[in-house]
C-alpha angles and dihedrals in degrees: 000000000000094000112066090199094057113092131188134189114240111263091351136112096227121109128190115199126172109226104169115040104145096116120059112242092019126087140158117214129199106223117194109218095034094086109110092352110121091173093058091044093057093042093051093049095047095046096045093049089057089067115093093215092061120075101175138017130182118178121189119202091190093064104021090238130135121199112206127185110192144160107300092227091068122086128236090244092055091054091045092052089049090054090048091054090052091048092051090049090050091052092050093049091047090053091051092048091051091051091048091049090053091055093044091052090066094050122098133218130202112231118179091344094304124113108235131172109237120190116199090198089061099040100046096056089051091053090047091049091051091051091049091049090051090049091050090050092054091049091053094057095083091045093050087048089056091050090051091049091052091049092049092047091051092050095047095047090048094044094052093041094236097146096093095043092052093051092049089051091051091048089069088068093064119126129152091251093049089047090059092045092051092048089056093048094047090051089060089059099045107132094225092049090046093050093050089045093052092049089047092050090049091063096036125106088259088077097039108147090002102103095157094054091045093049094048092047089055091046090048092054097044093042094050092049095048093044091051092051091051092049092049091052092046097051097032094194117175120238123249115273101188093125139359113289118232092204133053115252138174127254103259123071111180120113110014110246091200092055095042100046095040094054089051099045100035091037094053093044091049090050092053093046091049089053091049095046106030093168088064095042096115094052094043094052092042095052091044092054092046092051094048092047091048091053091052092048091049089061090055093044091053090049096233097117139039118234090249089057090057098044091047090049091052091048096049092043092050091054091051090046090054090051092052094047093047089050091052094046093047092053093048094047092047090052091047091051091048089056092054095053 
């Protein structure tokens, strides 16, 4: 081939290509066949970690990438050939398992005295799906807790009529420099800008060969914007008028479109990036939370929203974000289970 760093298994469809090689003893490979294959991900990690020359492995079935940290005396080609051997072994074992499953499907088992046909290829995916659903449910508990906290905070602030007092307290922070900073931050959360950004991201190289992620990102942006408009019309709450606004705003205030749409778009984008770059997950999530919180605060600073508008926007947006993420995960898990049948 023209690229000396591009390796291929003989008579196979798998490719192993190093894509990040800046640090000696550390490389990231693009492995064709790993994308959306949890089974291959686990097999690659377990087999590579058995090698003494390898100290760390992190495979990602969402991107098809494998991060390998190995002894610096070894070459990139040696590690790539090792991965190829593991891939070939995986293919051979998968073929044997498929043949065994075909035979097992024709076997019968006696349950409670009755002769029933039992197919392992049908039962095992159901068990796997149930486990994955249980795991997803446990992961949602903290998120649902956050939604509950936002709902409670909104109710308490509204019940004790603290909206006006909080805005007047924030007004004391005003300076010309901070005004310009907050105008820039609030622009990053403008629903129209966010919607165009989400549609632009959906067709960008970031989502190349990831149609499901791109489609759901677009749906997330459009859905959040439309839902916010409907809620504003339904509640019809007037905006604060405690001081003269330095930006133009619409009539309705509840819930905050900036808070709602930003948590959906930036939250979904941050989730995808954290999946693609797990070693940077902490920083990605941290920066995402800071940006979303800053956008919400900017609306209070500029005096165009009550605190309850912002907390309600975060709560509604978080619910819609959960729906979009569950939809993405369900599609990917269903596809992964189909591959194992």
